[in-house]
N, C-alpha and C positions, 0 to 999 in steps of 0.2 A: 079632413080640415087639411086642404094644402098646403105643402111646403114652400116656402116663397123663394127657395132656391131651384123647385120646380122640379127635385129632384123623389123617388118614393120613400116613406117612413123605414122599409123594411131593410132599404143600403144604408143606415147612420153607423152599424157597426163594421161598413166596408168601405166607408169614402176615406180618403186620404186627404192629408190636411192640402200637400203637394198639389192634388187635383182640383181641388175648389178654386176656382174662377172663375167668382159671381159677377156681373155686372154693377158697377159705381151705384150708390144708391143716394141719393140728395140728402142730404142734412136739414133739418127743419130748424125754425129761430131758436132754439132751444138747443140745439146740437145734439138731439138724439138723430141717432142715425141706426139702430135699431126698428127691425120689423113690425107692427103690433096687426094683432087679425081685428075685423069689425066687430065678430061675435064676441068679444072678451075670450077666447079660448086662448091658450099657453102657447108658447112656440117650440116648435122640437128642437132638442139638443142639438140635429146637425144645423138645422139654421141659424141657431147661435153660434158654433162653429165657425160655420163660414161666414158670420157677423164678425165675429172677433177675430177672424186673418186676415179679412181686407184690409185694414191699414195695413198690415203686415206683409200682403203679398203687392201691394201698391208699393210699399218702399223697397220691394224685393226685385220689382220691376224695374225701376227707376235706377237703383245702385246696380242691379246685376245679379249673378249667381256667387253666392258664398265662397264656392270655393275657386282659386285662380283656376285658367287653363294650364294647360302644359304637364310636363313632367315636373316633380318634387326634386329639388337640389338639396343634397345635405351639408353644404357649407353654410359656415358663418357671415351672419349678414351685419353690417354697421347699420341702418337703419330700416327698419317695416316698414311696407307702402303700403299696407291694408288690404282686404279682397277688395276684388273687383277694379282694378287699380285702370285695366285696357279696356273695361266695358263703360268708364266713363266719356259724357256726351262731349260732343267738340266746343260748345259754350262753354262747359264747366271747365274743360280742359282747359280752353283757349287763359280763362279768368283765374288760373293760378298761379299764382308766381314763380318766375323761374327760382330753379336752385341750382348749385354749387357743383352735385353730384346728383345722379340717379341710379335706380336699382332697374335692371332689366329685368325680361318676364321668367329668365332662366336663372333667376338670383344672382347673378353676379353684379359687384357695381359695377355702372360706369364714370370713371372719374374724368373731369375737363382739366386742359393741363393749361394754366393760363399764358398769356404770351409774356416774353420777356422783355421787362423793359428797353425800348432801344433808344440810345443815344444819337441825336441827329449827326448823320456823318459831316454837316459844316460844323459843326462841335469840337468835334476830331482833328477834323484838317485842320482848323485852326488851330487847336493846341499843336498838333505836332508839328505847324506852322511855325509856331511862337518857340517851340523848342530849341529849333532846327535853327530859328535866327540868331536866338539868344546863345545857344551853344559854339556857332561860329563867330559872333563877336565878343566870348566871355575867353573863349581858348585864347585868342593871340593878347587877348590883354593880361591872360593868367600868366600868358611866356614872359610876357615884357617885364611882370609885375617879380616876378620868381626870386628873384635876387635878392627881393624883400622881405616876403610872407614863407620862403620854404625855410632860412633859417629859424625862423623865430617861431616854427612848427614842428622842427628839429630840436626848439629847447623845452618847447611843451611835451615832447616825447620821452623825454633827460625824465619826466616826472612821475613818481609810482602813485600807486593810489592812498598808499600812508601819504605819500604828498601833498596830494591834493585836498585831504584829509584836515590835513595841520594845518594848510592855504585857509578851507570853508571857514574851519575852528577859528582863526583869527581873523578873518573879515566879518565874520561875523558879529565873534565878539566885539571888535570895533564897534559896529554901528549898535548892538546895545550899548555900548559904553558912552558912544556919543550922544543917546537919545535918553538912556536915563540918568545919566551922570554916575557911570559908577567904575569907581578909580581901579577897584582892583581887578574886574575882567577888563580894563584898561591893556592893564598891565600883561595880564594871560595874554589878550590877543597881540600885544606889542612882541613878547616874547616868539609865540607861534610864527607871526608873519617876517622876524630876524631869522629867526631858525631857517626856514625857508631859502632866504635869501644867502645864509650863510652857505647852506649846502649847494645851490645851485653856482656860488663862488666857486669851493673848490672842487666841482664836476669842470668846470671851464678850464681847469688846469691839464694842457693836450702835452703827453709826453712824448719825447721824439724817442722812439727807439725804432729798432730791426727787429724781427721775429722770425725765425725758420723754425719749419715743423716739418720733421721725413719719417718714415715710415720706411724700415726695411724690415725683410723684402716687401716688395707691393705685391707679392700671388703667393699666397700659400698654401696647404692642404690643412682638413678638416684638423684639427686636433696642435697642429703646429705653433710652434710659439711667434708671437711679431713684436716684436719691439719699436718704439716712435721718443723720438727726439725734439725736444720743445729748446733753440738757443735763444736766449733775449739779450739784447745790444743796448746798453744805453748809447744814442748818438748824441746827445746835447752836452752843452760845455759847464754845465751845471750837472751835481748830484742829483739822484732820481729817487725821488720816496717812493716806497713799499709800497709793490703793485699788485693787482690780482689777474692772471690769466687765465682765461678758458678754453678749451679744446673742446671741441663736441667730439667723440668719439662713438658712433653706431646709436643706439637709444640712450646714452648715457656723454656725461660730459666731462672731461677731467677738468682741474683747478689747480693752477698754482699759485699759491703767496711768493712772487719776490723779495727778497730781500733790498735794501736800498743800495745802489748801485753808485759809482763812480763813474764820469766820465770816459766812455769807451771801454767799462766792463764787461763781459760777459758773463751771464748767469743760464746754465744746461738743465736742464728735468727730462727724468725719462719717465714714460709712461707703457703699459702694456697695452694690446689692442685683444678681445675676445676673439676667439677664431674656433669656437667649439662646437660650432655651426657655421653651414653649408652659408653662402650668402655672398654679398657686395658691404662691407663696413666702410661709409664715410666718416674720413677725417676730415677737420676742420670744418669752418673757417676760424685761425686760431682772434680772441678778442682782445683786449682790453677792457677793464671795467673799471670806469671810473665815478666816485661817488663820495658819498658820507659812510660811519660806522653804523647810521639810523635806518639805514637804507629807505629816505626819504627822497634822493633824486639817484641816478642810475645813467650813466651815459657809458656805450660800446664803442668799440671801433674796432672795427678788422685789418688785417694786418695780413692775412696770408689766404690763396685761393682752398679751396677742397680738392681734396684728395680722394682718391681709394682704393679701398684694398682687398681683393678679390680672393676669397678662401673657396678654393677650388673642393669638388668633391673627391672623396677618399677611391680609387684606383685600388689596380692588382696587374699585375705583369702577365701576362697573355704569351703564347706561342702564336708564331705567325698563319695568319688566316690564311694564307695561300697567296699565289701571285694572280690568282683570278678563276673567274668560274667562266664568262663567254666569251668566244671565240672571235674576235675582235682588228679587222689589219689594223686598226688604228691606235690598237692597246699594248698594253706594254710585253715584250720580247722574255719567254718563259725560256728553262731548259730542257721543253718537252720538244722531242722531234715531231713533224709532221713531215706530209708530202705537198701539202697546201698551203702556201701562206706568201709573205713580200721576204720574208727574213731569213735569207739564203743562207745555208750552212755550210754543206760540205758537197763532195761528187761524192757516189756509193754505186756498186753494179746494179744492173737490173734485174732485179729480182718478178718471178710468174705473178700474176696479178698490178704491177707497176702501173700507173697508166702514163701511155707512152704521149703525152703531151709534153709531160718533163722530162723525155729523154734530150740529154745534152749532146748534138749530131757531131758536133766537131771535137769536143774530146772524146767519142767513141771513136768519130773514124781515127783520128790521133793514136788511143789506145789500143784499137784493135777489137776492143768488146764495148757492149750496152753498161753507157752511164748516162744516172739517172739523178737528178738534182733531189736534194735532200733540202729539209726549212723547218726554221724552230716555229712555234706558235707561238702568235702575241693576240694574247689575249687581256680583254677589258674587265677591268675591277671596282667598282664606285660603291659602298656600304652607305647604305641610307637608315638612320636608324629616330626613332621617334617613343619617346618615353608619355608615357598615361599618368599624367598627375592627379588623377581623381583618387582622394583616399577612399573613398565609400567601396571602390574595386579591390582595396588592399585587406588583407583579414589583418595584420597590424597597424592600418591606418600610414601617418604621416610618417612612422618610422620606415615600414617598407617604400614608402615612395622613395625616400631619400636611401634607401640598398637598390630601388631600378634607376634613379638617376646617377650612382655609383658603377653598376652594372654598363650603362650607355655610355658613361665617360668613360669605360676600361676597352671595352670596346673600340671608339673610336679612338683615341689614343694608340692602340695597338694599330690601329688600320692606316693611320698616318703615318707609323713608324715603318710600315712597309711600303711607304709611297704611294699609296692609293689613294682614290678622289673618297673625303670626306662627306655627308651631310647630316645634321644634325637639326630634329625639334622639338624643342621641352617648352609645349604651355605660350608660345608665342615667341621664345626665343630660338632662330635660328644658326646658325651658321654650316656652310657650306664651303667645302675648296679653300681650307684656309688653313692655318697653321695649328698646333698642337694648343698653344698658350691662349688664343682668342677660342678658339670651341671649348675651352673648359671655361674661359670667361662669360659665354654666354649660357651655358651649366647653372653655373653660380648665380646668375642673373634670373634665371626661370623659379618662379613660386608656385608653390601648391596649392592645388583648387582644381574647382571643375573647369572640366574641358570639354570642344568636340572635337571628339576623337577621330571622326571622319573627315571632319575639315583637316585636322592637323595632319594626316595622313596625305588626304589632297595634296595639301601644302609642299612637304618633303617628295611626292613624286613630279611635281610641279619645279622642284628644284635640282630632283634629281632625274631626267628623264631617262637617263644613259645607267640608273642604278642595275648591278648586279646581285647585291642582296638587300633584303628588306629587312630589320628586326623591327620588331614592335615591342618593345617592354610595359607589363601590360599587370594587373593583380591577378587573384584566382575568381574574384566574385565576378569577372566580364566576362559575360556569354560568350561562347565561340562562337556562334555565326556572326557576334559584331565583329568580332577580332578577321574573321573570315573575308567579310566583306569588308572591311577599311582594307584591308592587303593587298584583294580583287583589285585594285584603281593602279596599282602596277602593271609594267606589261607578264605576258602569262609566263617567257622564260627568265623572270628573273623569279630569284630563291628566297619564299617566304621564311619567315621564320619568326615565330612567337614566342617570350620571352619572358618567364611565368615567375612572378616572386611569390614562394609558397611557404611559410615557415612548418608546415606541415605535412606537406605530402615529398614523397620520396625524392630525393633528387635522380632526373633519369631523361633521357630523350624517346620519343615518341611523334606517330607522324599520321594528322587525320587530314587524308583528301591533299591536297596540297601544299597544306601548310605543315612546318615541324615543329613541333613545339620540345622546348629545354624548360626544365622544371630548377629553379635553386633556390636553396633556402637562406644564405649567405655569401658575400661576395668572395669568399675561396671557392665554392662551390661551379663558378662558372669556369675555371680553366679545367672542369674533369668534364664538364660538358662540354667543351670544346675539344676537346683532345678524342672527343669519341667521332669527330667527322663529321657535325649533325650539318655545320654551314659551308663543307664541301660538295 
């Protein structure tokens, strides 16, 4: 019997299901699609397999292969797209609804960014124009009516949060008492309102006083005592009630309760200014506090200006750093003799090797022997000091930073006493060619924190282009390559010194390339390393 598929029966066991692609068979009225032989014989197993696989193969032809094309990407997916997405006909793909996100063939999720809502420019321009017009019209009106609303605003600022709470309780109680005819609550509300009004009347009393706050001295060193004095004089014609005076001192405030003073009497109070840390301590302004004992209303009046107390870093006396290092015709005259300079010193007899240009012929002819001119050296000396205030580069943190600032202050002070030009750069604070107090004031204002060391040294080289010595005070954690690179911003003839603060390395002097490295543990070690002549 012939097989409906046209294949021999002996190939039943070797036929693969994927290789069977039989032609479509029309179905009958009853829906039967299975081939039946006319002679009543049975159909072969291969034919049944082919017949049963016909609808599956047809669906596979329509949907495409089961496996997706392209390499598999082992990435997490948010949404499964199903097999055969790329093989979908154009008509079926067009009929699908659009989605906000799709997955590409490589497994990556493609997202669509929604456009931001754009406000029409007409609306924004109109709003800006309205603000400009209203501002230009309201500002003159506000200035004209300032004498009316400004005193009211100042009075409202007198009331504390507790006073506003008591006022709100009084108003609410008054409204509830009027609505529900609650007499007791009305009495409580009246008491609250009367209390706030009485406190306002007490605060309106303006005392006529004269206050003077002085701090002596205005510049001290860390640890030195500093005291201040506050003198309050009653300038009115009647006695003054006890008054509270506040004087801000640094991060705290000194409060003095003055007794009752008669007309013209003066009361003095002393206070101590803390000087345990380097910095600038603001003192003042002195204010008087008017109000009530309950703290509902508080009015303050300023009487003095703000003053500052400079707490300078510790310093140590050093020996002279020398008259100079670089020979310069415009520099300072030194006792050293020279054969070529502008500062004439004396005449001496000619010696073998002397330059004939300096022979003084008139004197030689008068005395009958050769005489040459002798000069004094003029040298230029300008000390530039840069302090690295980054705590991370110091082994001891901020304590070592303060030690570094003290070393820089000692060097600068010694250079100024030697009448040499001095430039100091410390975390944005600079002082160049000025007096010793102003230089120490700049070091007092310097803060401890990270900084751009290269920029700081560059600023010093700009302020001191004629520097002869450049000193960088830093910590042991700062890489040497950074120190060398930053100091190279100065001229090649400048002596470059790196003063390293390290409590663990022995005190000493060494040279690495063109940089002289000085190691100090404490402030007193600075005298020892400079005595060795490291900066000459």
